N, C-alpha and C positions, 0 to 999 in steps of 0.2 A: 347339416351343411352339405351343399352340393359341390361337385368337382370344380365347377366354374368359380364359386366363391372361394374355395380353397386355393385355386391357382391365382386368383386376384390378390389374396392375402399374402401368398408366397412372393409374388412379383412386387408387391408393395414393400415387403420386408427387404428384398434384394435391392430395390431402388434406394432404400435408406442407407445402405452400406456403400462406401466409396469403391471398394475393390471387388465386389461381387458381380458376376455376369448374369444379366437377365436373359440371355440367349439360352443358356442351359436350363434355367428355371422355366422358361416358356416351352421348351421342347420336352420337359419331364413328363413321363407317362405315369399317371396316377392309377395304381392297380386296385387299391382298396382304401376306403375311409372308415375309420373306427371311432366311435364315441368313447372318450376317456375323461375321467375326472382328473383335474390338475390342481395341485395345491402349490401355491407359490409362497416362499418364505423370504423375508427381507431381514438380514442380520445387520444391526447397527451397533457400533461400539462407541463408547464414551471414554475419553481420556483427558487428563489435565496435566499440564507441564508448567514448571516454574523455572525461571532463570533470573539471575541477579546481574545487573549491569550498572555502571556508574553513569550518573547524569550530573549536569552542572547548571547552577542557577546563581544569579547575583546575590551576594550577602546583604541583607537589609537590617542588620543589628537585631535580629530576633533571636530567641533562645535556640540553641543547637542541641539536638538529641544525639549526642556523640557517645563514644566508647566510655567516657567518664561516668555515664549513667548505668553502665552494665554492659555485658557482652551481648552482641547481636545474636538473635535466635537463628536457628537453621531455617531454611526456606519453608520446609513442610511443617515447622512448629508455629508459623504465623497463622493465626486464626482469621480466615476471611469467609465471607458468605460464598457458598458454592455457586459456580456459574450455572446457567440454565442447561439442562440436559440436551445433548444432541444439537446445540446451536453454537455457531462460531462466535466466540466472545474473547476479547482481550481486556484485561484489567491491569492497572499499574498501581502498586502500593509502595510506600517508603518502608524500608526495612528498619525497624526500631534500633536505636543506638548505633547507626551507621553513618551519621552525618559528620562531615569534617569541614573546617574552614581552611582553605588553601589559597595561595596566590592564583589569580586568574591565569589560565593557560594560554589565553588569547592575547591579552594586553600586558601580561607579566606585571600586574599590579600598578600600572600607570593610569588606569581608568579610561584609556582610549587606545585605539589602534588605527592604522592607516586604512582608509577605504579601499576596497578592492576594485571599485568601479572607476574612481577618478585618481587613485594612487596618491591621495592627499592634496591634490591640486584644488579641489573644491568645485571644479567644473569638468564636464565631459564634452566631447565633440557631438554636435547635434546630429542625431541619426537621420533626420529628414533631409537636411541640406549638405551633410558631411563637411561642414565647415565653410561652405561656399557663401554663406550668409543669405542665400535665397534658394528656394526649392527648384529642382531641376525642371526645365521647360516652362518656367514661370518667371516673370520679371518682378514680382512683388516679394516683400520680405517674408522670411520663414516665420511662421506663427509659433513654432515650438521654442526657438531660441531668440526671437524678437530681433533677428538680423545680426546677432553677435557672433554666430558661428559656434557658440559653445552653450551648453545647458547646465544650470546649477543643479 
């Protein structure tokens, strides 16, 4: 390797770093170049973690695997196929004997709840004409709300 090639490599490295100064690297006096063997090692680690969290889904009269069928196992006692080594992977499993049938936390068992968009009115103000029944700077009817000023 020549001194010129070494300086170009150093300047290229300095340019790839946001806070390094190429001025110092350019003015650097190279006194000696030595050939050395370099061994590079890359250490990778692998770990697995497990967490338990509640999820909610509508009850559809199917059989429920609840505590009446036995105690729920600890997270690390659940047998699952190991994830691929050194690859990001997320898997979700149902913990055996942990299902419960409860009143819906959103509708409180009524089977419906008020829409957050229209607040139960059934319609919302048209975003294109803002309720003016026609688009701005146009004299024809709004195509989104058909001239009603509201959108279902």
